[in-house]
ZABABA-689488 format. One line per 8 residues: their letters; for each residue y, z, x of N, C-alpha, C, O. Coordinates in Angstrom, 1 decimal. Atoms other than C-alpha are relative to their C-alpha. Example, Ala and Ser with C-alpha at 12.3 -4.5 7.8 and 13.67 -1.06 7.14 Angstrom:
! ZABABA-689488
AS	-1.2:0.0:0.9:-4.5:7.8:12.3:1.2:0.0:0.9:1.2:0.7:1.9 ~ -1.1:0.0:-0.9:-1.1:7.1:13.7:1.1:0.8:-0.8:2.2:0.9:-0.3
This chain:
! ZABABA-689488
MHLKELRY	0.4:-1.5:0.1:54.5:-37.1:10.1:-0.1:0.5:1.6:-0.8:-0.1:2.4 ~ -0.1:-0.5:-1.6:55.1:-35.2:13.6:-1.6:0.5:0.3:-2.3:0.9:-0.6 ~ 1.5:-0.5:-0.5:51.6:-34.4:15.6:0.2:1.6:-0.4:-0.8:2.0:-0.9 ~ 0.0:-1.6:-0.2:53.0:-30.2:15.5:-0.2:0.0:-1.5:-1.0:0.8:-1.9 ~ 0.0:-0.4:1.5:53.5:-30.8:11.4:-1.5:-0.6:-0.4:-2.1:0.1:-1.1 ~ 1.6:0.4:0.3:49.8:-32.9:11.2:-0.7:1.2:0.1:-1.1:1.7:-0.9 ~ 0.7:-1.0:-0.3:48.2:-30.1:12.9:0.0:1.2:-1.0:-1.0:1.6:-1.6 ~ -0.6:-0.9:1.1:50.0:-27.5:10.7:-0.7:-0.3:-1.4:-1.6:0.5:-1.9
FTISKVQG	0.9:0.8:0.8:48.7:-29.7:8.0:-1.5:0.2:-0.5:-2.0:0.5:-1.6 ~ 1.4:0.2:0.0:45.4:-29.9:8.6:-0.8:1.7:0.1:-1.8:2.0:-0.5 ~ 0.5:-1.3:0.2:44.7:-26.2:9.2:0.1:0.7:-1.1:-0.8:1.5:-1.5 ~ -0.2:-0.4:1.3:46.5:-25.4:6.1:-1.1:-0.4:-1.1:-1.5:0.2:-2.1 ~ 0.7:0.6:0.9:44.3:-27.8:4.5:-1.6:0.7:-0.3:-2.3:1.1:-1.3 ~ 1.1:-0.7:0.0:41.2:-26.4:6.1:-0.3:1.8:-0.7:-1.3:2.3:-1.3 ~ -0.1:-1.3:0.7:42.2:-22.9:5.0:-0.2:0.3:-0.8:-0.8:1.4:-1.0 ~ 0.1:0.0:1.7:42.4:-23.5:1.7:-1.2:-0.3:-0.4:-1.7:0.3:-1.4
WYEKNIQD	1.9:0.3:1.0:38.9:-25.1:1.1:-0.6:1.3:0.5:-1.6:1.7:-0.1 ~ 1.3:-1.2:-0.3:37.4:-22.1:3.0:0.2:0.8:-0.9:-0.8:1.3:-1.6 ~ -0.2:-1.2:1.3:39.3:-19.6:0.7:-0.8:-0.1:-1.5:-1.2:0.6:-2.4 ~ 0.5:0.5:1.9:38.1:-21.6:-2.3:-1.5:-0.1:0.0:-2.1:0.4:-0.9 ~ 1.5:0.4:0.1:34.4:-22.6:-1.3:-0.7:1.0:0.7:-1.9:1.1:0.4 ~ 0.7:-0.9:-0.7:33.5:-19.8:1.1:0.1:1.1:0.0:-0.8:1.9:-0.3 ~ -0.1:-1.9:0.4:35.1:-16.6:1.1:-0.6:0.4:-0.9:-1.4:1.3:-0.9 ~ 0.4:-0.9:1.4:34.5:-16.0:-2.4:-1.1:-0.1:-0.5:-1.5:0.4:-1.5
TREPAIKL	1.8:-0.2:0.4:30.6:-16.7:-2.0:-0.6:1.0:0.9:-1.7:1.5:0.7 ~ 0.4:-1.2:-1.1:30.2:-14.2:0.9:-0.8:1.2:-1.1:-0.5:1.4:-2.2 ~ 0.7:-0.8:0.9:27.6:-11.5:-0.2:0.9:1.4:0.4:1.5:1.6:1.4 ~ -0.6:-1.1:-0.3:28.9:-8.2:-0.6:-0.7:0.9:1.1:-1.9:0.8:1.2 ~ 0.7:-1.2:-0.8:28.1:-5.3:1.8:-1.1:0.4:-0.6:-1.1:0.4:-1.9 ~ 1.4:-0.8:0.6:24.7:-3.7:1.2:0.4:1.6:0.2:0.5:2.2:1.2 ~ -0.4:-1.2:0.1:25.6:-0.2:-0.1:-1.2:0.7:0.3:-2.2:0.5:-0.4 ~ 1.6:-0.6:-0.2:22.7:2.2:1.6:0.0:1.2:-0.9:0.9:1.9:-1.3
IDPIFHHH	0.4:-1.3:0.3:21.0:4.7:-0.1:-0.4:1.1:0.7:-0.6:2.2:0.2 ~ 0.6:-1.0:-1.2:19.8:6.5:3.2:0.9:-0.7:1.3:1.0:-1.9:1.4 ~ -0.6:0.9:-1.4:21.9:5.6:6.5:-1.0:-0.2:0.9:-0.7:-0.8:1.9 ~ 1.1:0.6:-1.1:18.3:5.2:8.2:-0.3:-1.3:-0.8:-0.8:-1.2:-2.0 ~ 0.3:1.4:0.6:17.9:1.5:7.1:-1.5:0.1:-0.5:-1.7:-0.2:-1.7 ~ 1.0:-0.1:0.6:14.2:2.2:7.1:-0.1:1.0:-1.2:-0.7:0.5:-2.2 ~ 0.3:-0.8:1.1:14.2:5.1:4.6:1.1:-0.5:-1.0:0.9:-0.3:-2.2 ~ -0.5:1.0:1.3:16.9:3.1:2.6:-0.9:-0.7:-0.8:-1.1:-0.4:-1.9
KIKTYAID	1.4:0.7:0.4:14.0:0.5:2.2:-0.9:0.5:-0.9:-1.3:-0.1:-1.9 ~ 1.2:-1.0:0.7:11.5:3.3:1.2:0.7:0.3:-1.5:0.1:0.2:-2.6 ~ -0.8:-0.2:1.3:14.3:4.4:-1.4:0.2:-1.1:-1.1:0.2:-0.8:-2.3 ~ -0.1:1.0:0.9:14.7:1.4:-3.0:-1.6:-1.1:-0.6:-1.7:-1.8:-1.6 ~ 1.2:0.5:0.5:11.2:0.1:-3.3:-0.7:1.3:-1.2:-1.3:1.0:-2.3 ~ 0.2:-0.7:1.0:10.7:3.6:-4.9:0.4:-0.1:-1.3:-0.3:0.2:-2.3 ~ -0.6:0.3:1.5:12.8:2.7:-7.7:-0.6:-0.5:-0.7:-0.8:0.1:-1.8 ~ 0.7:0.4:0.4:10.7:0.2:-8.4:-1.3:0.7:-0.7:-1.7:0.5:-1.8
LRNAELPL	1.3:-0.7:0.0:7.4:2.3:-8.2:0.2:0.7:-1.3:-0.4:0.3:-2.3 ~ -0.3:-0.7:0.8:8.8:4.7:-10.4:0.2:-0.8:-1.5:-0.5:-0.4:-2.4 ~ -0.3:0.8:1.0:10.3:2.0:-13.1:-1.2:-0.3:-0.9:-2.0:-1.1:-0.6 ~ 1.0:0.4:0.9:8.1:2.2:-16.2:-0.3:-1.3:-0.7:-1.3:-1.8:-1.0 ~ -0.3:1.2:0.7:9.4:-0.7:-17.6:-0.1:-1.0:1.0:-0.1:-2.1:0.3 ~ 0.7:1.0:-0.7:8.4:-3.0:-15.0:-1.5:-0.7:-0.2:-2.4:-0.3:-0.9 ~ 1.2:0.4:0.3:5.6:-5.2:-14.8:-0.8:1.0:1.0:-0.5:1.3:2.1 ~ 0.7:-0.4:-1.1:2.6:-3.2:-13.5:-0.2:-0.9:1.6:-0.2:-0.3:2.7
EKRALAAL	-0.1:0.5:-1.2:2.3:-6.1:-10.9:0.9:0.3:1.6:0.6:0.4:2.8 ~ -1.3:-0.5:-0.5:5.8:-5.4:-9.6:0.1:1.2:0.7:0.8:1.3:1.8 ~ -0.1:-1.6:-0.2:5.4:-1.6:-9.3:-0.9:0.3:1.0:-0.7:1.3:1.7 ~ 1.6:0.1:-0.3:1.9:-2.1:-7.7:0.5:-0.3:1.6:0.3:0.4:2.6 ~ -0.7:0.7:-1.5:4.1:-4.4:-4.7:0.5:1.1:0.5:0.1:1.8:1.5 ~ -1.0:-1.3:-0.8:6.7:-1.7:-4.1:-1.1:1.2:0.3:-0.7:2.1:1.0 ~ 1.0:-1.4:-0.4:3.9:0.8:-3.5:-0.7:-0.7:1.5:-0.8:-0.2:2.6 ~ 0.2:0.5:-1.5:2.6:-1.7:-0.9:1.0:-0.3:1.0:0.8:-0.3:2.2
YIGLLAYT	-1.1:-0.1:-0.8:5.8:-2.1:0.5:0.2:1.5:0.8:0.7:1.8:1.9 ~ -0.5:-1.4:-0.2:6.2:1.5:0.7:-0.8:0.3:1.2:-0.3:0.6:2.3 ~ 0.9:-0.2:-1.2:3.1:1.9:2.6:0.0:-0.8:1.5:-0.4:-0.3:2.6 ~ -0.2:0.8:-1.1:3.9:-0.8:5.2:1.0:0.4:0.9:1.0:0.1:2.1 ~ -0.9:-0.4:-0.6:7.1:1.0:6.1:-0.4:1.1:0.2:-0.5:1.2:1.4 ~ 0.7:-1.7:-0.3:5.6:4.8:6.0:-0.9:-0.6:1.5:-0.7:0.1:2.5 ~ 0.8:0.5:-0.9:3.2:2.8:8.6:0.7:-0.5:1.2:0.4:-0.5:2.4 ~ -1.0:0.5:-1.2:5.8:1.3:10.6:1.1:0.9:0.4:1.3:0.9:1.6
GGISAAEL	-0.9:-1.1:-0.1:8.3:3.8:10.5:0.6:1.2:0.7:1.7:1.6:1.0 ~ 0.0:-1.0:-0.7:7.3:6.8:12.1:-0.1:1.2:-0.7:-0.3:1.2:-1.9 ~ 0.6:-1.3:0.5:6.7:10.4:11.7:1.2:0.3:-1.2:1.1:1.2:-2.1 ~ -1.2:-0.8:1.1:10.2:10.7:9.5:-0.2:-0.8:-1.3:0.2:-0.3:-2.4 ~ 0.3:0.6:1.4:9.0:7.8:7.1:-1.3:0.5:-0.6:-1.5:0.4:-1.8 ~ 0.9:-0.7:0.7:5.9:9.4:6.7:-0.1:1.0:-0.8:-0.9:1.2:-1.7 ~ -0.1:-0.9:1.0:6.9:12.2:5.5:1.1:0.0:-1.1:1.2:1.0:-1.8 ~ -1.1:0.4:1.0:9.9:10.7:3.3:-1.1:-0.4:-1.2:-1.0:0.0:-2.3
VSQYIKDM	0.9:0.5:0.5:6.9:9.1:1.8:-0.7:0.7:-1.0:-0.9:0.3:-2.2 ~ 0.8:-0.7:0.9:5.0:12.0:0.5:0.0:0.2:-1.0:-1.0:0.5:-1.6 ~ -0.5:-0.4:1.3:6.8:12.6:-2.4:-0.4:-1.6:-1.3:-0.4:-1.7:-2.6 ~ 0.5:1.0:0.9:5.7:9.2:-3.8:-1.6:-0.2:-0.3:-2.1:-1.0:-1.0 ~ 1.5:0.2:-0.1:2.0:9.7:-3.2:-0.1:-0.1:-1.8:-0.2:-1.1:-2.5 ~ 0.8:-0.2:1.7:1.3:11.0:-7.1:0.5:-1.1:-0.3:-0.4:-1.7:-0.9 ~ -0.4:1.1:1.1:3.2:7.9:-8.4:-0.6:-1.2:0.3:-0.5:-2.1:-0.5 ~ 1.2:0.7:-0.4:0.9:5.7:-6.5:-1.4:0.3:-0.5:-2.0:-0.6:-1.0
IDILIMPD	1.2:-0.6:0.3:-2.0:7.4:-7.2:-0.3:-0.7:-1.6:-1.1:-1.5:-2.0 ~ 0.1:0.3:1.3:-1.1:7.4:-11.1:-0.1:-1.1:-0.5:-0.5:-1.2:-1.7 ~ -0.1:1.3:0.3:-0.8:3.7:-11.2:-2.0:-0.7:0.4:-2.5:-1.8:0.1 ~ 1.3:0.2:-0.3:-4.8:3.9:-9.9:-0.9:0.7:-1.1:-2.1:0.7:-1.1 ~ 1.3:-0.7:0.8:-6.1:5.8:-12.6:0.4:-0.5:-1.4:0.0:0.2:-2.3 ~ -0.7:0.4:0.8:-3.9:3.5:-15.4:-1.0:-0.9:-0.2:-1.4:-1.8:0.5 ~ 0.9:0.9:1.0:-6.4:1.9:-18.1:0.1:-1.6:0.3:1.1:-2.3:0.2 ~ -0.1:1.8:0.4:-7.3:-2.0:-17.8:0.9:-0.2:1.6:1.8:-1.0:1.4
TSGKVRIA	-1.0:0.5:-0.8:-5.5:-2.2:-14.3:-0.7:-1.2:0.9:-1.9:-0.9:1.2 ~ 0.7:1.2:-0.4:-6.6:-5.5:-12.8:-0.4:0.4:1.8:-0.1:1.4:2.6 ~ 0.5:-0.2:-1.6:-8.1:-5.7:-9.2:1.1:-0.4:1.0:1.4:0.3:2.0 ~ -1.5:0.3:-0.8:-4.9:-7.6:-7.7:0.9:1.4:-0.1:1.4:1.7:1.0 ~ -1.1:-1.0:0.0:-2.8:-4.6:-8.7:-0.8:1.5:0.7:-0.1:2.4:1.1 ~ 0.6:-1.0:-0.7:-5.5:-1.9:-7.3:0.4:-0.3:1.3:1.3:0.4:1.8 ~ 0.1:0.3:-1.5:-5.8:-3.5:-4.0:1.5:-0.1:0.7:1.7:0.0:1.9 ~ -1.2:0.0:-0.9:-1.9:-3.7:-3.5:0.5:1.7:0.3:1.1:2.2:1.2
VLKGLCGV	-0.2:-1.7:0.1:-1.7:0.2:-4.4:-0.8:0.5:1.5:-0.3:1.0:2.5 ~ 0.8:-0.7:-1.1:-4.8:0.9:-2.0:0.3:-0.2:1.3:-0.1:0.6:2.1 ~ -0.1:0.5:-1.3:-3.5:-1.1:1.0:1.6:1.2:-0.1:1.6:1.8:0.9 ~ -1.0:-0.6:-0.1:-0.1:0.9:0.2:-0.7:1.5:0.6:-0.4:2.0:1.6 ~ 0.2:-1.5:0.0:-1.7:4.3:0.1:-1.0:0.0:1.6:-1.6:1.0:2.0 ~ 1.0:-0.2:-1.1:-3.7:3.2:3.5:0.8:0.3:1.1:0.4:0.9:2.1 ~ -1.6:0.0:-0.9:0.0:2.9:5.4:0.4:1.3:-0.4:0.7:2.0:0.6 ~ -0.4:-1.3:0.1:0.9:6.1:3.7:-0.9:0.7:0.8:-0.4:1.2:1.7
CYLSYTNQ	1.1:-0.8:-0.7:-2.2:7.8:5.1:-0.4:0.1:1.2:-1.2:0.9:1.7 ~ 0.7:0.3:-1.7:-2.7:6.4:8.6:0.8:1.2:0.8:2.0:1.4:0.9 ~ -0.2:-0.9:-1.0:-2.8:9.2:10.9:1.2:0.8:-0.6:2.1:1.1:0.2 ~ -1.0:-1.2:0.3:-0.4:11.5:8.7:-1.3:1.0:-0.6:-2.1:0.3:-1.2 ~ 0.8:-1.0:0.3:-2.7:14.7:8.0:0.8:0.5:-1.5:0.1:0.7:-2.5 ~ -0.6:-0.2:1.3:0.1:15.5:5.3:-0.3:-0.7:-0.9:-0.9:-0.3:-1.9 ~ 0.1:1.0:1.5:0.0:12.7:3.2:-1.8:-0.1:-0.3:-2.2:-0.1:-1.4 ~ 1.6:-0.2:0.4:-4.2:12.8:3.6:-0.1:1.1:-1.2:-0.4:0.9:-2.4
NEAKENHL	0.1:-1.1:1.1:-3.9:16.2:1.9:0.6:-0.3:-1.4:-0.1:-0.3:-2.5 ~ -0.9:0.7:1.1:-1.3:14.9:-0.6:-0.8:-0.5:-1.1:-0.9:-0.1:-2.2 ~ 0.6:0.7:0.8:-3.3:12.5:-1.8:-1.3:0.7:-0.5:-1.7:0.6:-1.6 ~ 0.8:-0.8:0.5:-6.2:14.8:-1.8:0.1:0.8:-1.1:-0.8:1.2:-1.8 ~ -0.2:-1.1:0.9:-4.6:17.1:-3.8:0.4:-0.7:-1.3:0.1:0.1:-2.2 ~ -0.1:0.9:1.1:-3.7:14.6:-6.5:-1.1:-1.0:-0.4:-0.9:-2.1:-0.9 ~ 1.1:0.8:0.1:-7.4:13.2:-6.7:-0.5:-0.9:0.3:-1.4:-1.4:-0.3 ~ 0.1:1.4:-0.2:-7.5:10.4:-4.9:-1.7:-0.2:0.5:-2.3:-1.3:0.6
TEILISYL	1.5:0.6:-0.2:-11.3:10.9:-3.9:-0.8:0.0:-1.0:-1.9:-0.4:-0.8 ~ 0.5:0.2:0.9:-12.2:11.4:-7.4:-0.1:-1.4:-0.4:-1.2:-1.9:-0.8 ~ -0.7:1.2:0.5:-10.5:8.1:-8.0:-0.4:-1.2:0.8:-0.5:-2.4:0.2 ~ 1.0:1.0:-1.0:-12.3:6.2:-5.0:-1.4:0.1:-0.6:-1.9:-0.9:-1.0 ~ 1.6:0.0:-0.1:-15.7:7.2:-5.7:-0.1:-0.6:-1.6:-1.0:-1.4:-1.9 ~ 0.5:0.8:1.6:-15.5:6.1:-9.6:0.5:-1.3:0.4:-0.2:-2.2:-0.1 ~ -0.2:1.4:-0.1:-13.8:2.9:-8.2:-1.6:-0.5:0.8:-1.9:-1.7:0.7 ~ 0.8:0.4:-0.8:-17.1:2.7:-6.1:-1.3:0.0:-1.0:-2.4:-0.6:-0.7
DEDEDSPE	1.2:-0.2:1.1:-19.4:3.4:-9.1:0.0:-0.7:-0.8:-1.1:-0.8:-1.5 ~ -0.2:0.9:0.9:-18.1:0.8:-11.1:-1.1:-1.5:0.5:-1.6:-2.0:1.5 ~ 1.7:0.8:0.0:-20.9:-1.9:-11.8:0.8:-1.5:0.3:1.6:-1.9:-0.6 ~ -0.6:0.9:0.1:-19.7:-5.4:-10.1:-1.0:-1.4:-0.4:-0.8:-2.6:-0.1 ~ 1.0:1.4:0.5:-22.7:-7.6:-11.6:0.5:0.3:-1.5:-0.2:-0.3:-2.3 ~ -0.2:0.0:1.7:-21.1:-6.6:-15.4:0.7:-1.3:-0.1:1.5:-1.8:0.7 ~ -1.1:0.8:0.5:-19.8:-9.4:-17.3:1.2:0.1:0.2:1.8:-0.7:0.9 ~ -1.3:-0.3:0.0:-16.8:-7.6:-17.8:0.8:0.4:1.4:2.0:0.7:1.5
ADSDLITV	-0.9:-0.5:-1.2:-16.2:-6.6:-13.9:1.1:-1.1:0.5:0.9:-2.3:0.6 ~ -0.9:0.8:-0.7:-13.0:-8.0:-12.3:-0.7:-0.8:0.9:-1.7:-0.4:1.6 ~ 0.8:0.4:-1.3:-13.8:-10.7:-10.0:0.5:0.1:1.6:0.1:-0.4:2.7 ~ -0.2:-0.8:-1.2:-12.0:-8.8:-7.4:-0.4:1.4:0.4:0.0:2.2:1.2 ~ 0.0:-1.3:-0.4:-13.6:-6.0:-7.5:-0.7:0.4:1.4:-0.2:1.3:2.0 ~ 0.6:-0.1:-1.0:-16.0:-6.5:-4.6:1.5:0.4:1.0:1.6:1.6:1.4 ~ -1.0:-0.3:-0.7:-12.7:-6.5:-2.6:0.5:1.0:-0.5:0.9:1.7:0.5 ~ -0.5:-1.2:0.4:-11.4:-3.8:-4.4:-0.7:1.3:0.8:0.0:2.2:1.2
KFWVCYLM	0.9:-0.9:-0.6:-14.1:-1.7:-2.9:-0.2:0.2:1.3:-0.5:1.2:2.0 ~ -0.3:0.0:-2.1:-13.8:-3.2:0.9:0.9:1.3:0.1:0.6:2.4:0.7 ~ -0.7:-0.8:-0.4:-10.5:-1.5:0.5:0.0:1.2:-0.4:0.8:2.0:0.0 ~ 0.3:-1.5:0.5:-11.8:1.7:-1.2:-0.7:0.3:1.4:-0.7:1.5:1.7 ~ 1.0:-0.6:-1.0:-14.0:2.0:1.8:0.9:0.1:1.0:0.8:1.2:1.7 ~ -0.7:-0.1:-1.1:-11.4:1.3:4.2:1.2:1.4:0.1:1.7:2.0:1.0 ~ -0.8:-1.2:-0.4:-9.1:3.8:3.1:-0.7:1.5:-0.2:-0.1:2.5:0.1 ~ 0.9:-0.9:-0.4:-11.9:6.2:2.8:0.3:0.6:1.6:0.7:1.7:2.0
TVVCCNNT	0.0:-0.4:-1.8:-12.0:6.1:6.7:1.3:0.2:0.5:1.5:0.8:1.6 ~ -1.6:-0.5:-0.5:-8.2:6.4:7.0:0.1:1.3:-0.9:1.2:1.7:-0.8 ~ -0.5:-1.0:0.5:-8.2:9.2:4.9:-0.9:1.6:0.5:-0.4:2.8:0.5 ~ 0.6:-0.9:-0.7:-11.2:11.3:6.6:-0.1:-0.1:1.4:-1.0:0.5:2.0 ~ -0.3:-0.3:-1.4:-10.0:10.7:10.0:0.8:1.2:0.3:1.9:1.6:0.0 ~ -0.3:-1.2:-0.8:-9.9:13.7:11.8:0.3:1.1:-1.2:1.1:2.1:-1.2 ~ -0.4:-1.1:1.4:-9.9:15.6:8.4:-1.4:0.2:-0.4:-2.0:-0.5:-1.2 ~ 1.7:-1.0:0.4:-13.3:17.7:8.1:0.3:0.3:-1.4:0.0:-0.9:-1.8
PCIKLFHE	-0.7:-0.4:1.1:-12.0:19.0:4.5:-0.2:-1.2:-0.9:-0.8:-1.1:-2.0 ~ 0.4:1.3:0.7:-12.0:15.5:3.3:-1.3:-0.7:-0.1:-1.9:-1.3:-0.9 ~ 1.6:0.5:0.0:-15.2:14.5:4.4:-0.9:0.7:-0.6:-1.6:0.2:-1.4 ~ 0.5:-1.1:1.1:-16.7:17.6:2.8:0.2:-0.2:-1.4:-0.7:-0.1:-2.2 ~ -0.2:-0.1:1.5:-14.8:17.0:-0.6:-0.9:-1.4:-0.5:-1.4:-1.4:-1.6 ~ 0.8:1.7:0.5:-16.6:12.9:-0.6:-1.3:0.8:-0.2:-1.7:0.7:-1.4 ~ 1.3:-0.4:-0.4:-19.7:14.8:0.4:-0.5:0.9:-1.7:-1.5:0.6:-2.3 ~ -0.1:-0.7:1.1:-19.4:17.2:-2.8:0.1:-0.9:-1.4:-0.6:-0.7:-2.4
VGGQMLEK	0.0:1.0:1.0:-18.2:14.5:-5.2:-0.7:-1.0:0.0:-1.1:-1.4:-1.1 ~ 1.0:1.5:-0.2:-20.0:11.7:-4.2:-1.5:-0.1:-0.2:-2.1:-0.9:-0.8 ~ 1.6:-0.3:-0.2:-23.5:13.2:-3.6:-0.8:-1.3:0.3:-0.5:-2.1:1.2 ~ 0.9:1.4:-0.7:-26.1:10.6:-3.4:0.4:-1.5:-0.2:0.4:-2.5:0.6 ~ -0.9:1.4:0.2:-24.4:8.1:-5.6:0.7:-0.9:1.4:0.4:-2.1:1.8 ~ -0.6:0.4:-1.2:-22.1:7.7:-2.6:-0.8:-0.5:0.8:-0.9:-1.7:1.1 ~ 1.0:0.8:-1.2:-24.6:7.3:-0.2:-0.6:-1.7:-0.4:-0.5:-2.7:0.2 ~ 0.7:1.0:0.4:-26.6:4.9:-2.2:1.3:-1.9:0.0:1.1:-3.1:0.2
KLDSLSNM	-1.3:1.3:0.3:-23.0:2.5:-2.8:0.7:-0.1:1.6:1.6:-1.0:1.7 ~ -0.9:0.3:-1.4:-21.7:2.7:1.0:-1.7:-0.9:0.8:-1.8:-1.8:1.6 ~ 1.5:0.7:-0.9:-25.7:1.7:2.3:0.5:-1.5:-0.8:1.0:-2.3:-0.1 ~ -0.3:1.4:0.7:-25.0:-1.4:-0.4:0.9:-0.8:0.8:0.7:-1.7:1.6 ~ -1.2:0.8:-0.9:-21.7:-2.2:0.6:-0.1:-0.3:1.5:0.5:-1.3:2.1 ~ 0.1:0.2:-1.4:-22.6:-1.9:4.1:-0.7:-1.2:0.6:-0.4:-1.7:1.7 ~ 1.5:1.3:-0.1:-25.6:-4.8:4.0:1.1:-1.4:-0.7:0.7:-2.6:-0.7 ~ -0.7:1.1:0.5:-22.5:-6.9:2.3:0.5:-0.8:0.9:0.7:-0.2:2.0
DWFGWPQN	-0.9:0.4:-1.3:-20.6:-9.6:4.5:1.4:-0.1:-0.2:2.0:-0.8:-1.0 ~ -1.2:-0.2:-0.5:-17.5:-8.5:5.7:1.1:-0.8:0.9:2.0:-0.4:1.7 ~ -0.7:1.0:-1.2:-16.3:-11.7:7.5:1.4:0.1:-0.6:1.7:0.1:-1.8 ~ -1.4:0.0:0.3:-12.6:-11.5:8.0:0.5:1.4:0.3:1.7:1.6:0.6 ~ -0.4:-1.6:0.3:-12.4:-7.8:8.0:-0.4:0.4:1.8:-1.4:-0.1:2.3 ~ 0.7:-0.7:-1.3:-12.6:-5.9:11.8:-0.8:0.6:-0.1:-1.0:0.9:1.0 ~ 1.0:-1.2:-0.1:-15.1:-3.6:11.2:-0.5:-0.3:-1.6:0.2:-0.6:-2.6 ~ 0.9:-0.8:1.2:-17.8:-3.0:8.3:0.5:1.3:-0.5:-0.2:2.2:-0.1
YAKLMFML	-0.4:-1.4:0.2:-15.9:-0.1:6.9:-1.0:0.8:-0.8:-1.0:2.0:-0.5 ~ 1.5:-0.5:0.6:-19.0:0.9:4.5:-0.6:0.6:1.2:-0.7:1.8:1.4 ~ 1.2:-1.0:-1.0:-21.2:1.6:7.6:0.9:0.6:1.0:0.4:1.2:2.0 ~ -0.9:-0.8:-0.9:-18.1:2.9:9.4:-0.2:1.6:-0.7:-0.7:2.7:-0.3 ~ 0.4:-1.2:1.1:-18.0:5.5:6.4:-1.6:0.6:-0.5:-1.9:1.5:-1.3 ~ 1.6:-0.4:0.3:-21.7:5.8:6.0:-0.1:0.7:1.4:-1.1:1.4:1.4 ~ 0.2:-0.7:-1.4:-21.5:7.2:9.7:0.6:1.0:0.0:0.0:2.1:0.2 ~ -0.9:-1.1:0.4:-18.6:9.2:9.1:-0.3:1.1:-0.7:0.3:2.1:-0.3
MGYSNVQA	0.7:-0.4:1.1:-20.4:10.9:6.4:-1.6:0.8:0.5:-2.3:1.6:-0.1 ~ 1.1:-0.6:-0.4:-23.5:11.9:8.5:-1.1:-0.9:-0.9:-2.2:-0.6:-0.4 ~ 1.0:0.9:0.5:-25.9:9.5:6.4:-0.9:-0.6:1.1:-0.4:-1.2:2.0 ~ 0.9:0.4:-0.6:-29.0:8.6:8.1:0.3:-1.8:0.2:0.6:-2.6:-0.7 ~ -0.1:1.0:-0.5:-28.7:5.7:10.2:-1.0:-1.2:0.0:-0.8:-2.3:0.3 ~ 1.3:0.6:0.5:-32.0:4.4:9.3:0.1:-0.8:-1.5:-0.3:-1.9:-1.7 ~ -0.5:0.6:1.2:-30.9:3.7:5.8:1.2:-1.0:0.0:1.2:-2.1:-0.7 ~ -0.9:1.0:-0.1:-27.5:2.2:7.1:-0.4:-1.5:0.5:0.1:-2.6:0.5
DK	0.6:1.7:-0.7:-29.6:-0.5:8.8:-1.0:-0.6:-0.7:-1.6:-1.5:-0.1 ~ 1.1:0.4:1.3:-32.0:-1.2:5.8:0.7:-1.6:0.2:0.3:-2.5:-0.6
């Protein structure tokens, strides 16, 4: 076989092998729901968030990812996710939700509401204030309490600081709904070990609410 024929034979064999083993296994191009890729990801996770047939853990994880995308995606992403806030909060009020599900949704709401006055108010309109206070009022010493309840309450405190940041009406609403119970719960949580957190957010929320510093330092 001449050198030219050998080269042609080799190229043909390689091309045939490629078409058989590689070309057909390539992944199809992604069909975007939205031309802005960040928005595409938000809408994709929103499908899982709203799918009542999925396990609650997967829906909660979708809520977490939506929050992260809202946090990193700028103003337009924050505006987009406002329509999913009610869906996220609806998971929080479902009966017998696990601590891990609650934590994932709370984290997602932190990202959704961070520095977004519109989303903070949307969360308030969907009764987030009452839900967070009811979480704080749960007895972590009860035998039936979820093992992650303290961590849930830590995330509640952080979310409270997020929705109250530069939002006086939210602070007033927490005062009205929480009363003395909220003051006592924040005081108790502020004295717990917040190791690994950048701040003790119960103590920070205690100060945002204007409670006595004497009590906070007990």
